[in-house]
N, C-alpha and C positions, 0 to 999 in steps of 0.2 A: 936761893929760895927767898921769897919775901914774906916775912912773918910780922914785921913791925915797921910801920910807915909813919914818919913825922911830917905833917903838913904845916908849912909856914904860911899862915893865912893872913891876909890884910883886908882893908876896907874896900879895895877897888872892885870894879865890876867883874874883873876876871875871876873873883873867888867862886862864883857859881860854876864856871867851867872847870875850875880846879877841883871843886867838890864832886862834880859829876865824874870827872876823871878818876878821882880817888875812890868813889863808890864802885865804879866799874872794876878798877884794879883790885880793891879790897874784896869785892865779890868773887872775882876770878881766882884770886890767890889765897883767900881766907885770911889775909893779913889784918891785924888789928891796927887801928889808926889813932894817933895822938894829934889833936888839932892845937897848934900853938899860935897865939896872937900876941904880938909885942906892942906894948904901949911905949911910944918914943918920946923922950924929952929932947927938945931941940938943942939944948946945950946950956952954956953959961947964961945966968940971969933968968932962966926959964924955970919958974917954980912949979909948974904943972905940966903933965904930959900933953902932947898935941891932941890927945883923945883921952877921955875919962874912962874909968873902969865901968861906969854906967853905960857908956857907949860900946865898950869892948866886949863886955860879958854876953850881950845878946848875939854878937857876931859868932862867938865860940859856941854858945848854946844852940844856935840855929844850925851851925855846921855839924855838931855832934848829932843833933836830931835828924838831919838829912841823911847822914851816914848810917845811923841806926835804922832808919826807915828802909834803907836799901839793904839791910841785913848785914851791915858791917859793924863789928865791935869797935866802939869809939869812945874816947875820953877827950877832955880839953883842958887847956890851961892858958892863963894870961900872965905874961911877965912884963916887967918894966925895965928899960935901959935907956942910955943916951942914944940918939940917932946914929952916931958914928959906930956904936957897938952892936947894932941889931944883928948883923951877919954873924959875929962872934957868938952872940947869945943863941942864935938858931943852931949853930954847929955844936955848942956846948950842950944844949938840950937834946940834940939828936944822940950825942954820946951818952948822956946821963940816962936817957930812955932806952938805950941800946937799939936804936932804930937801924933797920937794914938799909933804909934809903930815906932821903928827904925829898919832899915834893914842894916845888915852888910854882908860882903862877907864870903865865906867859909874859914876855916883854911887851911894853907899850911904846917903846921909843921909835922914833922915825929918823930917817936920814943918817947923818954922821953920828948921831947919838948912839946908834946901835953898834957902831964900830969902836967907839971910844968909851964905852960904858964902864963905870966903876960903881954901879948900883949894888944894892943888897944881894940880889939874885946872883950877880956875877961874883961877888965876894964869897958867898956861900959855896958856889961851885969851886972857886979856887982854894978855899980853906978846908973844906970837908974831906975827911978820909972815907966817907961813905958815898955811894952813888947819889947824885942829885938828879932828880927827874923834873923836867919842865912840862907842866900840863899844857896841852895845845889850847890856844885861845878859842878855838872853834868847837871844842868838845861838846858844849851844851847845844850849839846850833846843829851839829851833826846828829846828836842823839834825839833832839826835838823833832828834826825832820824825819828821822827814822820812825819815831813813834807816830807821827801824823800820817805819814805815807805808808806805814806798815812794812817798811823795808827791813828785812832781817839784818842783825848785826854782822 
């Protein structure tokens, strides 16, 4: 049973599809959702994160708003870490929040990159003791089409 879902949300275009997927999943299961957005430091010599809290906070606030408007209980948080530690932070937050599952966005790699990936999503999948769901990249498109065409779900 899915009661608590952690969404690892980033700035990419896929976040809209990820939120639509989470809204549907939360609506169908009654799961509460925690939206996590990670500010990444590039590493040595980088004094500031690659994105500021001023840029990150609206991302989380919008996500929580979208979920709540869909009738899903949601909260959000922003954390900061080194780029190399993002996956570990996501896994740690899922454990701290006692999430039943973690939701990540769809891959954007092409060609050989898909086969040889060592990105955050893949690291979370390998490190997490919880189920990791990957939101379909086309969730928003499918739902928008259904709304326009009046096609039942």
